[in-house]
C-alpha positions as CSV (number, residue, x, y, z in Angstrom):
1,M,-25.8,-2.6,223.6
2,F,-29.5,-2.4,224.4
3,W,-28.3,1.3,226.6
4,K,-27.5,3.2,223.7
5,K,-30.6,1.4,221.3
6,K,-32.3,3.1,224.6
7,Q,-30.7,6.3,224.5
8,V,-31.0,7.0,221.2
9,A,-34.9,6.3,221.4
10,A,-34.9,9.2,223.8
11,V,-32.8,11.7,221.8
12,T,-35.4,11.1,219.2
13,A,-38.6,11.5,221.1
14,S,-37.2,14.1,222.6
15,E,-36.5,15.7,218.9
16,G,-40.1,14.6,218.3
17,A,-41.1,16.2,221.3
18,T,-39.1,19.9,219.9
19,A,-40.9,19.8,216.6
20,T,-44.6,18.9,218.4
21,A,-43.5,22.2,220.3
22,T,-42.4,24.3,217.5
23,A,-44.9,23.2,214.8
24,A,-47.5,24.5,217.7
25,P,-47.6,27.4,217.5
26,S,-48.6,28.0,213.6
27,A,-51.9,25.7,214.6
28,I,-53.1,28.7,216.5
29,K,-55.6,31.0,214.5
30,V,-55.9,34.8,215.3
31,E,-58.4,36.2,214.4
32,A,-58.6,40.2,213.2
33,A,-60.1,42.9,214.9
34,P,-63.5,43.6,213.0
35,R,-62.6,46.5,210.7
36,K,-64.9,50.0,212.0
37,K,-67.0,51.2,209.2
38,V,-66.0,54.3,208.0
39,E,-69.1,56.2,206.7
40,S,-69.0,58.9,204.1
41,P,-69.8,62.4,205.0
42,K,-73.3,62.9,204.4
43,V,-73.5,65.9,201.2
44,E,-77.2,67.7,201.9
45,S,-79.7,67.2,198.9
46,L,-80.6,70.7,197.7
47,P,-83.9,71.7,195.9
48,G,-83.1,72.7,192.3
49,P,-84.3,75.7,190.1
50,R,-88.4,77.6,190.8
51,Q,-89.8,80.2,190.2
52,I,-89.8,82.4,193.2
53,P,-91.7,81.8,196.4
54,G,-95.0,84.0,196.6
55,V,-94.1,85.6,199.8
56,V,-90.2,86.9,198.0
57,E,-91.8,87.6,195.0
58,K,-94.4,90.3,196.7
59,Y,-91.3,91.3,198.4
60,L,-89.3,92.5,195.4
61,I,-92.3,93.8,194.0
62,A,-92.6,96.2,197.0
63,E,-89.0,96.8,197.6
64,Y,-87.6,97.3,194.7
65,K,-90.2,97.5,192.4
66,I,-90.2,95.1,190.4
67,D,-92.6,94.1,187.4
68,A,-94.6,91.7,188.1
69,D,-94.1,89.6,185.3
70,I,-90.6,89.8,185.4
71,A,-90.2,88.6,189.3
72,R,-92.7,85.3,187.7
73,I,-90.1,84.8,185.1
74,L,-86.7,84.5,187.2
75,R,-85.4,81.7,189.4
76,S,-84.5,81.1,192.8
77,V,-82.6,78.7,194.5
78,I,-83.0,77.9,198.2
79,R,-81.6,76.1,201.2
80,R,-82.7,75.5,205.0
81,R,-81.1,77.5,207.8
82,Q,-80.0,75.8,210.4
83,Q,-82.3,75.1,213.5
84,A,-85.3,76.7,211.4
85,E,-88.2,74.4,210.1
86,R,-89.9,76.9,207.9
87,A,-87.1,79.5,207.1
88,F,-84.9,79.5,203.9
89,D,-81.7,81.0,202.6
90,C,-82.9,82.2,199.3
91,R,-80.6,83.2,196.3
92,I,-82.7,85.1,193.0
93,F,-81.3,84.6,189.5
94,D,-82.1,84.7,185.6
95,Q,-82.1,81.8,184.2
96,S,-81.2,83.8,180.7
97,E,-78.8,85.0,182.0
98,A,-76.9,82.4,183.2
99,E,-77.4,80.0,180.0
100,A,-76.0,83.0,177.7
101,N,-72.7,82.6,180.2
102,E,-72.8,78.9,180.0
103,V,-73.4,78.4,183.8
104,K,-75.8,75.4,184.8
105,I,-77.7,76.4,187.8
106,N,-78.1,72.9,189.7
107,D,-78.8,74.5,193.0
108,Y,-78.4,76.8,195.8
109,N,-74.3,76.1,196.3
110,T,-74.2,75.9,192.7
111,L,-73.8,80.2,192.9
112,N,-70.9,79.8,195.5
113,Q,-68.5,79.2,192.2
114,H,-70.7,82.1,189.8
115,P,-71.4,85.3,192.8
116,D,-71.9,87.4,190.1
117,L,-74.7,85.8,188.7
118,I,-76.3,86.5,192.0
119,L,-79.4,89.2,191.2
120,Y,-80.6,89.0,195.0
121,E,-80.0,87.5,197.9
122,G,-81.3,86.7,201.8
123,W,-83.2,85.0,203.7
124,F,-87.3,84.2,204.4
125,D,-89.5,82.4,206.8
126,E,-92.4,80.9,205.6
127,D,-94.3,80.4,208.9
128,S,-93.8,84.9,210.1
129,K,-93.9,86.3,206.6
130,K,-90.8,88.0,206.9
131,V,-88.2,88.1,204.1
132,E,-85.1,90.2,203.8
133,L,-83.3,90.2,200.3
134,A,-80.1,92.3,199.8
135,E,-79.7,93.7,195.6
136,K,-76.5,91.9,194.5
137,K,-76.4,93.1,191.2
138,K,-78.6,96.1,189.3
139,V,-80.2,94.9,186.3
140,N,-82.7,97.6,184.1
141,Y,-85.5,94.7,182.4
142,D,-87.4,97.9,181.7
143,V,-85.7,98.5,178.3
144,P,-87.4,101.0,175.7
145,L,-88.4,98.7,172.5
146,F,-88.0,100.5,168.9
147,T,-91.1,101.0,166.2
148,E,-90.6,99.0,163.3
149,A,-90.1,102.8,162.3
150,E,-87.0,103.3,164.3
151,M,-85.4,99.9,163.5
152,L,-85.6,100.5,159.7
153,Q,-84.3,103.9,160.5
154,K,-81.4,102.5,162.4
155,I,-80.9,100.1,159.6
156,Q,-80.3,102.5,156.6
157,A,-78.0,104.7,159.1
158,L,-75.3,102.2,158.3
159,S,-72.8,103.3,156.3
160,E,-69.0,101.9,157.5
161,P,-68.6,98.4,155.5
162,G,-69.1,95.8,158.9
163,S,-70.6,98.5,160.9
164,T,-73.5,97.1,163.1
165,V,-76.8,97.9,165.1
166,F,-78.7,95.2,167.4
167,F,-82.0,94.9,169.2
168,Y,-83.0,92.9,172.2
169,Q,-84.9,89.6,171.9
170,S,-87.9,88.4,173.6
171,S,-88.3,85.0,171.7
172,G,-85.8,82.9,169.3
173,P,-82.7,80.8,169.6
174,A,-80.3,83.1,171.4
175,V,-80.5,83.7,175.1
176,G,-79.4,86.2,177.7
177,G,-80.3,90.3,178.0
178,P,-83.0,92.2,178.7
179,L,-85.7,90.7,177.1
180,G,-84.8,87.4,177.5
181,R,-83.6,85.8,174.3
182,G,-80.2,87.6,173.5
183,A,-80.0,90.2,170.1
184,A,-80.5,90.3,166.3
185,V,-77.7,91.9,164.6
186,V,-77.6,93.3,161.4
187,Q,-74.4,94.3,159.8
188,L,-73.6,96.2,156.5
189,N,-72.2,93.6,154.6
190,P,-67.7,94.3,154.8
191,N,-68.2,93.1,150.6
192,Y,-70.5,94.6,149.6
193,P,-70.5,95.8,147.1
194,G,-69.8,92.7,145.3
195,K,-70.8,89.7,143.1
196,K,-73.9,88.4,144.4
197,A,-72.9,90.3,148.2
198,K,-76.3,91.6,149.6
199,K,-76.1,94.7,151.5
200,Y,-77.3,93.7,155.3
201,I,-76.2,90.0,157.1
202,V,-78.8,89.6,160.1
203,Y,-77.4,87.1,163.1
204,T,-78.4,86.2,166.1
205,N,-76.2,86.7,169.1
206,N,-76.6,85.8,172.5
207,V,-76.1,88.6,175.3
208,V,-73.9,88.8,178.0
209,G,-74.8,92.1,180.7
210,T,-75.9,94.0,178.3
211,E,-73.5,93.8,174.9
212,P,-73.8,90.7,171.9
213,S,-71.4,88.1,172.3
214,A,-68.6,88.3,170.0
215,K,-70.0,84.8,168.2
216,G,-73.2,85.2,166.9
217,N,-74.7,82.5,164.4
218,K,-76.3,84.1,161.0
219,L,-79.6,84.0,160.0
220,F,-79.8,85.3,156.1
221,D,-79.0,87.7,153.9
222,S,-80.6,90.8,152.4
223,D,-80.9,94.0,150.0
224,K,-84.1,95.4,151.9
225,P,-84.0,96.6,155.4
226,K,-87.6,97.3,155.4
227,E,-88.1,93.1,155.2
228,I,-85.3,92.8,158.1
229,A,-87.2,95.6,160.3
230,K,-90.1,93.8,160.1
231,W,-88.6,90.2,160.8
232,I,-87.1,91.5,164.1
233,M,-90.2,93.5,165.4
234,Q,-91.7,90.2,165.1
235,G,-88.9,88.9,168.8
236,H,-88.1,92.9,170.0
237,N,-91.5,92.8,172.4
238,K,-91.8,92.3,176.5
239,R,-90.1,89.7,178.0
240,M,-91.7,87.0,178.2
241,Y,-88.9,84.2,179.4
């Protein structure tokens, strides 16, 4: 009897040892290897549009015969050339043209998606004063300016209902075009003569390339072509913006 109890006790002790041995591994803590920090690729910070650098402006005037006033109006975006402290890649564009195309130029890389807006492209070195620029698109900023009498003649020559004539503007709410501020468009009212319909309708339109955009903003209508010509003449001058 005593032997049986001792045997039971031995078995119980053995089971306890097994349980202890089985439970032991769950108590072991395994520390995970530290994760390596993944660094995001560095994005180059580029300057926004600014006035054309002096050395580049002189080059444009000398080599491409750009009017000095126009050279001061155009804008440039640059980026530092690789392995060069004072040398920069350069692109030149017309801010007014970009606005007419509804494109916001943030920096040099923006023009990767809008190469048609680049007028000149190349590079310059501020130390050596060396400049190399290629003309990417030719734009004629030297457009003829009309007199008030010439405008009046063109307005009075409108004969077909809905026909139009336009004059580039150097001031006003529109953008684009060789004078920078779109165009004033005069239309022979297609509903004239009619009840309370005046003969001419005057619009302001953005200019994309050389032509007014299809969508314009109506300014006023009038039966007096002389007053229309006088009003348009106020914004028909040498480019200022």
